[in-house]
C-alpha positions in Angstrom: 0.0 -0.5 0.0 1.5 3.1 -0.8 0.9 6.3 0.9 1.1 8.3 -1.6 -2.3 10.4 -1.7 -4.5 11.3 -4.8 -4.0 15.1 -6.3 -7.3 16.1 -5.4 -6.7 19.5 -4.2 -6.0 22.1 -6.9 -2.4 23.3 -7.0 -1.7 27.0 -6.0 0.6 29.0 -7.3 3.2 28.7 -4.7 3.7 25.1 -5.8 3.2 25.8 -9.3 6.4 28.1 -8.7 8.0 25.0 -6.5 7.6 22.8 -9.5 8.5 25.2 -12.4 11.7 25.6 -9.6 12.3 21.6 -9.2 11.6 21.0 -13.0 14.5 23.8 -14.1 17.1 22.4 -11.9 16.3 19.7 -10.5 19.7 18.9 -8.2 19.3 22.5 -6.2 18.8 22.2 -2.6 15.5 22.7 -0.9 17.9 26.2 0.5 18.6 27.4 -2.9 14.8 26.4 -4.2 13.5 28.5 -0.9 16.0 31.2 -2.2 15.1 31.6 -5.5 11.3 31.5 -5.0 11.3 33.7 -2.0 10.3 31.9 0.9 11.4 30.0 4.0 13.1 26.7 3.9 11.3 25.1 6.0 7.9 26.0 4.1 9.8 24.8 0.9 10.4 21.7 2.7 6.8 21.2 3.8 5.6 22.3 -0.2 8.0 19.6 -1.8 6.6 17.0 0.6 2.9 17.8 0.6 3.5 17.8 -3.6 5.5 14.2 -3.6 2.4 12.7 -1.0 -0.4 14.6 -3.4 1.4 12.4 -6.6 2.3 15.5 -8.5 5.9 14.8 -8.5 6.2 11.5 -8.6 10.5 10.4 -8.1 13.3 11.9 -9.9 14.9 10.9 -12.8 18.1 10.6 -14.8 18.4 11.0 -17.8 21.3 9.2 -19.5 22.5 9.4 -23.2 23.0 5.9 -24.6 25.4 7.0 -27.6 28.4 6.8 -24.5 27.4 3.1 -23.2 27.8 2.3 -26.9 23.9 2.3 -28.2 24.1 5.2 -30.3 21.0 4.0 -32.5 17.7 4.6 -31.0 14.3 4.1 -32.7 10.4 4.5 -32.1 8.5 0.9 -32.5 5.0 0.7 -33.5 2.9 -2.1 -32.3 -0.2 -3.4 -33.1 -1.7 -6.3 -31.6 -4.5 -8.9 -32.9 -6.1 -9.7 -29.8 -6.7 -7.5 -26.9 -7.0 -8.7 -23.4 -6.1 -7.5 -20.5 -4.1 -10.3 -19.6 -2.3 -10.3 -22.7 -1.9 -6.3 -22.7 -0.3 -6.3 -19.3 1.8 -9.4 -20.3 3.3 -7.6 -23.3 3.7 -4.1 -21.7 6.0 -6.0 -18.9 7.7 -7.7 -21.4 8.6 -4.5 -22.9 10.0 -2.6 -20.8 12.1 -5.3 -19.2 13.9 -5.9 -22.6 17.3 -4.1 -22.5 17.6 -1.4 -24.4 13.9 -0.1 -24.2 14.0 3.4 -23.0 10.4 3.8 -22.8 7.4 2.4 -23.8 3.8 3.5 -24.1 0.6 1.8 -24.1 -1.5 4.3 -26.8 -5.5 4.4 -28.4 -5.2 4.8 -32.4 -3.9 2.4 -35.1 -1.6 1.5 -32.9 -1.4 -0.3 -29.6 2.3 0.4 -28.2 5.0 3.3 -29.2 8.6 1.4 -27.9 11.3 4.3 -28.1 15.0 1.6 -27.3 18.6 2.4 -28.0 21.3 -0.3 -29.3 24.3 -0.8 -30.4 23.3 -1.1 -34.7 20.9 -2.6 -37.3 21.3 -5.5 -36.7 20.7 -5.4 -32.4 17.9 -4.0 -33.7 16.3 -6.2 -35.5 16.8 -9.0 -32.9 15.5 -6.8 -30.6 12.2 -6.8 -32.7 12.1 -10.4 -33.2 13.1 -11.8 -30.1 12.0 -9.6 -27.8 8.3 -8.5 -29.5 6.9 -10.1 -32.6 7.3 -13.4 -30.2 4.7 -12.3 -28.5 1.3 -13.8 -29.9 -0.8 -11.0 -29.3 1.3 -9.0 -31.3 0.0 -8.8 -35.0 2.8 -6.3 -37.1 5.2 -3.7 -36.0 7.0 -0.6 -37.9 10.1 0.4 -36.8 11.2 4.5 -37.3 14.5 5.4 -36.8 15.4 8.6 -34.5 17.7 11.3 -36.2 17.1 13.5 -32.9 15.6 13.9 -29.8 14.8 16.9 -28.0 12.8 17.4 -24.9 10.0 19.3 -25.0 9.0 22.7 -22.5 6.7 20.2 -20.3 3.3 20.5 -19.0 4.0 23.6 -16.3 4.5 26.0 -19.3 1.4 26.0 -19.9 0.2 27.2 -16.3 3.6 28.9 -15.4 4.2 32.2 -16.3 
């Protein structure tokens, strides 16, 4: 059982400013964030704990460039299923995210059922990942693989609410 509570209460202006600062530079201390926002360090620490408890902040994520790890080729694999059962979808999703080289996977609506972002050594490794880890599942009908030439982070959801 998680001690995380649903984020039912709307976030106020201070919550949004704190989130914006933490996203902008995640490694800063509470004191540095508090100084930037103009509040007491204790208030900052309390509000950030509250944001975590309400689920507005869910962990800390480090982004690693796969190229220096010997994985310079990135791709997005579109996966379409032939059969859709809750158990089959969950089993496939679990298998996909447990596959070495998978950066992120999305279960989506529309023509495709999954989008899978991967990083591998080369074209042979990409082919093997698709054939040995995705198309082997009975529920998978087709895949389509798209090479990633360049990736950029978006400005994120806070840009809509924090000005």
